[in-house]
N, C-alpha and C positions, 0 to 999 in steps of 0.2 A: 565536440560541437553540440551534441544533444543536451549536455548539461547546461550550456548557455541558453538554449531555447527554453528548457524547463525552468530555469531561474527567472526568466522574464515573462513567461506566459501567465495569464490570469486564469484562475480556476472558474469554472462555470458555477453559478449559484447552487443548483441542485446537486452538483458533483461534490461540493464541500461536505454536505451532510453524509452522503454515501461514503466518502473517503474516511470520515471519522468512524462510521459504523464498521467498515471493513478492517480498519486498523485495529479497532477494539477486538474484533473477532480473531484477528491473527494473534493478538497478545493473550487471549484467553486459551488458545490451543495448548495442550500439554506438550512437553518436550518430545515425547515418543511420536505423537502425530506429526509434529513439525519435521522430525528426522525421517519419517516415512515419506513425506512429500519432498524432502530435500530443501527445505526452507530454513534460512538462517535469519536471526533477528535483524541483521543489517539489510535484508531484502524487504522488510515489512513496508516501508514507505513506497517503494517502487511497486510492489504487488497491490497495495491498497489503491494507488493511483490507477493501475490498469483495471482493477475490478470496478472502480467507480465509473469508468467510462462506459 
């Protein structure tokens, strides 16, 4: 059910720029840093949304 609410929710104007910045930061991290944190590339969008809030 959470997917459905995420699908139809509108992002806040300031949140959109922060989301892009956090997503770029996650993509720049090296593979060793990501494995230390236990983050997979499939988790990037979810993590960026949480950090932007």
